[in-house]
C-alpha positions as CSV (number, residue, x, y, z in Angstrom):
1,X,132.1,147.5,134.4
2,X,130.9,150.6,136.2
3,X,132.4,152.1,139.3
4,X,130.4,154.4,141.6
5,X,132.0,156.5,144.4
6,X,129.5,157.0,147.2
7,X,129.0,160.7,147.9
8,X,128.0,162.4,151.1
9,X,124.4,162.6,149.9
10,X,124.1,158.9,150.1
11,X,126.1,158.1,153.3
12,X,124.0,156.0,155.6
13,X,122.0,154.3,152.8
14,X,121.8,150.5,152.6
15,X,123.6,149.2,149.6
16,X,120.6,147.3,148.1
17,X,118.3,150.3,148.4
18,X,121.0,152.5,146.8
19,X,121.4,150.1,143.9
20,X,117.6,149.9,143.4
21,X,117.4,153.7,143.1
22,X,120.6,154.0,141.0
23,X,119.4,151.3,138.6
24,X,115.9,152.7,138.6
25,X,114.6,150.3,135.9
26,X,116.0,147.1,137.4
27,X,113.5,144.7,139.0
28,X,114.3,144.0,142.7
29,X,114.8,140.3,141.9
30,X,117.5,141.1,139.4
31,X,119.4,143.3,141.8
32,X,119.5,140.5,144.4
33,X,120.5,138.0,141.7
34,X,123.4,140.3,140.8
35,X,124.5,140.5,144.4
36,X,124.3,136.7,144.8
37,X,126.4,136.2,141.6
38,X,129.0,138.7,142.8
39,X,128.2,141.1,140.0
40,X,128.0,143.9,142.6
41,X,130.9,144.4,144.9
42,X,131.6,146.9,147.7
43,X,135.2,148.1,148.0
44,X,136.3,145.1,146.0
45,X,134.6,142.5,148.2
46,X,131.5,140.4,147.9
47,X,128.4,142.3,149.1
48,X,125.1,141.0,150.6
49,X,123.1,144.2,150.1
50,X,122.6,145.1,153.8
51,X,125.8,147.0,154.2
52,X,125.6,150.7,155.3
53,X,127.4,152.9,152.9
54,X,130.0,155.5,153.8
55,X,131.2,158.5,151.9
56,X,134.1,157.4,149.6
57,X,133.0,153.7,149.4
58,X,133.4,152.2,145.9
59,X,130.6,150.2,144.4
60,X,131.5,148.1,141.3
61,X,128.9,146.9,138.9
62,X,130.0,144.1,136.6
63,X,127.6,144.9,133.8
64,X,128.0,145.5,130.1
65,X,127.3,149.0,128.9
66,X,124.3,147.8,127.0
67,X,122.8,146.1,130.2
68,X,123.7,149.1,132.4
69,X,122.0,151.6,130.2
70,X,118.9,149.4,129.8
71,X,118.5,149.4,133.6
72,X,118.9,153.1,134.2
73,X,116.9,156.1,133.2
74,X,118.6,159.5,133.3
75,X,116.8,161.5,135.9
76,X,115.6,165.0,134.8
77,X,113.5,167.4,136.9
78,X,111.4,170.0,135.1
79,X,113.1,173.4,135.3
80,X,111.3,175.8,137.6
81,X,112.1,179.4,138.6
82,X,113.2,180.1,142.1
83,X,110.6,182.8,142.9
84,X,111.3,182.7,146.6
85,X,114.1,183.3,149.0
86,X,116.6,180.6,150.1
87,X,117.6,182.0,153.5
88,X,120.2,179.4,154.5
89,X,122.1,176.7,152.6
90,X,125.1,174.5,153.3
91,X,126.2,171.1,152.1
92,X,123.4,169.2,153.8
93,X,120.3,171.4,154.2
94,X,118.4,174.3,152.7
95,X,116.0,176.6,154.5
96,X,113.6,178.2,152.0
97,X,110.9,180.9,152.5
98,X,107.8,179.3,151.0
99,X,105.4,181.8,149.4
100,X,101.8,182.0,150.5
101,X,99.7,180.0,148.0
102,X,102.3,177.4,147.1
103,X,102.1,173.8,148.0
104,X,105.0,172.4,150.1
105,X,104.7,169.0,148.3
106,X,102.7,168.0,145.3
107,X,99.1,166.8,146.0
108,X,97.4,163.9,144.2
109,X,97.0,166.0,141.1
110,X,100.8,166.5,141.0
111,X,102.3,169.7,139.5
112,X,104.1,172.6,140.9
113,X,105.3,172.8,144.6
114,X,108.2,174.0,146.7
115,X,109.8,170.5,146.8
116,X,110.0,170.3,143.0
117,X,111.4,173.8,142.7
118,X,114.2,173.0,145.2
119,X,115.0,169.7,143.3
120,X,115.1,171.8,140.1
121,X,117.4,174.3,141.9
122,X,119.8,171.5,142.9
123,X,119.7,170.0,139.4
124,X,120.7,173.3,137.8
125,X,123.6,173.6,140.3
126,X,124.7,170.0,139.3
127,X,124.1,168.8,142.9
128,X,121.3,166.3,142.2
129,X,123.0,162.9,142.5
130,X,121.8,159.3,141.8
131,X,120.7,157.1,144.6
132,X,119.0,159.6,146.9
133,X,116.2,162.0,146.3
134,X,116.4,165.2,148.4
135,X,113.1,166.3,150.0
136,X,111.4,168.8,152.3
137,X,111.3,167.7,156.0
138,X,108.4,169.8,157.3
139,X,105.3,171.0,155.7
140,X,103.2,174.2,155.8
141,X,99.6,174.6,154.6
142,X,99.3,176.0,151.1
143,X,98.1,179.4,152.4
144,X,100.7,179.6,155.2
145,X,104.0,181.2,154.3
146,X,107.4,180.8,155.8
147,X,110.4,178.5,156.5
148,X,110.6,175.0,155.1
149,X,113.6,172.8,155.7
150,X,114.9,170.7,152.9
151,X,117.4,167.8,153.2
152,X,120.0,167.9,150.4
153,X,121.7,164.8,151.6
154,X,120.5,161.6,153.3
155,X,122.1,162.6,156.6
156,X,120.7,166.1,156.3
157,X,117.2,164.8,155.7
158,X,117.4,162.2,158.5
159,X,118.7,164.7,161.0
160,X,116.1,167.3,160.0
161,X,113.3,164.7,160.3
162,X,114.7,163.6,163.7
163,X,114.8,167.3,164.8
164,X,111.2,167.9,164.0
165,X,110.0,164.6,165.5
166,X,112.0,165.0,168.7
167,X,111.4,168.8,169.0
168,X,115.1,169.9,169.1
169,X,114.2,172.0,166.1
170,X,111.8,174.6,167.4
171,X,109.4,176.4,165.1
172,X,108.1,179.9,165.7
173,X,105.2,181.5,163.8
174,X,103.8,185.0,163.6
175,X,100.1,185.7,163.2
176,X,97.6,188.5,163.4
177,X,94.4,187.5,165.3
178,X,91.1,189.2,166.0
179,X,90.8,190.4,169.6
180,X,93.2,191.8,172.2
181,X,95.5,189.3,173.9
182,X,97.9,190.8,176.5
183,X,99.4,187.9,178.4
184,X,101.5,184.9,177.3
185,X,99.5,181.7,177.1
186,X,100.5,178.0,177.2
187,X,97.6,176.2,175.6
188,X,97.2,172.5,176.1
189,X,94.2,171.0,174.3
190,X,93.2,167.9,172.4
191,X,93.1,167.8,168.6
192,X,91.0,165.4,166.5
193,X,90.9,165.0,162.8
194,X,87.4,164.9,161.3
195,X,86.1,163.4,158.1
196,X,83.6,166.1,157.4
197,X,83.4,168.0,154.1
198,X,85.2,171.0,155.5
199,X,88.1,168.9,156.8
200,X,88.2,170.9,160.0
201,X,90.0,169.8,163.1
202,X,88.1,169.6,166.4
203,X,89.7,171.0,169.5
204,X,88.6,170.1,173.0
205,X,89.8,170.6,176.6
206,X,89.6,166.9,177.5
207,X,90.9,163.7,175.9
208,X,88.6,161.6,173.8
209,X,88.9,158.6,171.5
210,X,91.1,159.5,168.5
211,X,92.2,162.9,170.0
212,X,95.8,163.8,170.6
213,X,97.3,166.4,172.9
214,X,98.6,169.6,171.4
215,X,100.9,172.2,173.0
216,X,100.9,175.8,171.7
217,X,102.7,178.7,173.3
218,X,101.5,182.2,172.5
219,X,103.4,185.5,173.0
220,X,101.6,188.8,172.3
221,X,103.8,191.4,170.7
222,X,101.5,194.3,169.8
223,X,97.8,195.2,169.7
224,X,95.8,198.1,168.3
225,X,92.7,197.6,170.4
226,X,91.1,195.3,167.9
227,X,93.8,192.9,166.6
228,X,96.9,191.4,168.2
229,X,100.2,190.4,166.6
230,X,101.4,187.1,168.1
231,X,104.6,185.1,168.1
232,X,103.8,181.4,168.5
233,X,105.9,178.5,169.5
234,X,104.6,175.2,168.0
235,X,105.7,172.2,170.0
236,X,103.4,169.6,168.5
237,X,102.4,169.8,164.9
238,X,98.9,168.6,164.2
239,X,96.8,169.5,161.1
240,X,95.8,173.2,161.2
241,X,96.9,173.3,164.9
242,X,97.6,177.0,165.3
243,X,94.5,178.1,163.4
244,X,92.2,175.7,165.1
245,X,93.6,176.3,168.6
246,X,93.6,180.1,168.4
247,X,90.0,180.0,167.1
248,X,89.1,177.6,169.9
249,X,90.3,180.1,172.6
250,X,88.5,183.0,170.9
251,X,91.3,184.6,168.8
252,X,90.9,183.5,165.2
253,X,93.7,184.1,162.7
254,X,92.9,187.0,160.3
255,X,92.2,185.8,156.8
256,X,91.5,182.2,157.8
257,X,88.4,181.1,155.9
258,X,88.1,177.8,157.7
259,X,88.4,178.8,161.4
260,X,88.4,182.6,161.1
261,X,86.0,185.5,161.6
262,X,84.1,186.7,158.5
263,X,83.9,190.3,159.6
264,X,87.7,190.5,160.3
265,X,88.5,188.7,157.1
266,X,86.3,191.1,155.1
267,X,88.0,194.1,156.7
268,X,91.5,192.9,155.7
269,X,90.4,191.7,152.3
270,X,88.9,195.1,151.4
271,X,91.6,197.2,152.9
272,X,94.7,195.2,151.9
273,X,93.5,192.6,149.4
274,X,94.5,189.8,151.8
275,X,93.3,186.5,150.4
276,X,95.0,184.0,152.8
277,X,95.5,183.6,156.5
278,X,98.0,185.9,158.1
279,X,100.1,183.2,159.5
280,X,103.9,182.9,158.8
281,X,106.6,180.5,160.0
282,X,109.3,183.0,160.7
283,X,112.0,181.2,162.6
284,X,113.6,177.8,163.1
285,X,115.9,177.2,166.0
286,X,118.1,174.1,166.0
287,X,119.2,173.0,169.5
288,X,121.0,169.7,169.3
289,X,121.6,169.6,173.1
290,X,124.4,167.1,173.2
291,X,123.3,164.9,170.3
292,X,126.0,163.7,168.0
293,X,124.9,165.1,164.6
294,X,126.8,165.4,161.4
295,X,124.6,167.7,159.4
296,X,123.0,170.1,161.9
297,X,124.6,172.6,164.2
298,X,123.1,175.0,166.8
299,X,121.7,178.0,165.0
300,X,118.7,180.2,164.4
301,X,117.3,180.6,160.9
302,X,115.0,183.5,160.3
303,X,112.7,184.0,157.3
304,X,113.0,187.0,155.0
305,X,109.4,188.0,155.5
306,X,106.7,189.0,153.0
307,X,106.5,192.6,151.8
308,X,102.7,192.6,151.8
309,X,102.5,191.2,155.4
310,X,105.1,193.7,156.6
311,X,103.0,196.5,155.1
312,X,99.9,195.2,156.9
313,X,101.7,194.9,160.2
314,X,103.2,198.4,159.9
315,X,99.8,199.9,159.0
316,X,97.9,198.2,161.7
317,X,100.3,198.3,164.7
318,X,102.9,201.0,164.1
319,X,100.5,203.9,163.5
320,X,101.3,207.0,165.6
């Protein structure tokens, strides 16, 4: 017999889905057979599988040790170094400052990414539990740096995902663009994914088949007569939205090889060794606005910044 006490990480899970993850080598048919035969009980009672778990619930598995260990692999995540800043952490969420050049999640080739490094971090702290796999809840392009939110618990991940989809988590970016922009702009345009070799998004002023509306707010902070430092509020979150929209209105992001300006890119590459777009997600603001949430509270989370980017901004915009 094996007893499992449901932790906060798994509150809100369905019992059957929890068991399938916990007994990660068990066929689905076997799990439902165990439920039918009362070999799995919840708080001492017969369980159907559709029950929603609460923290502190007791799941009892009536299995021999031999059977139990034959149905379960011990989970181990490869150990990674945390070579980036964790700027906020509580029992439900982490906000990490993703470095430029790092994938948020593994691509088809697998391998290193921010998500795996955060799982490794939780494992080393002894916080990686069975039944739920924590995960990042927003993504940044490989060559965009800044804040990524990670759900440590099921409720944390669900509320973060809800916040990004319903826009009560607001995302603010900073970028250096070519050209002088002096007034705030609210840019509404239409975004369409393309299937071309360059994988570039198409931006247009009018709706068309397959195109979706984007909303981007731009706030100029400083300019030096040639380039402008912007703060950007991203309401919608389409592929390459900021880079594609800013290029569309004539202010391409410095360092962007896909939508950018070759002459500007060359200047920053030769002067500063810049090899990625100068675009950074610097702030997340959580504004629940009356929603009953368990994991999230009203707050602003600010990124720690990047020393190279800080140097570029000081050199370009703070010269006397």
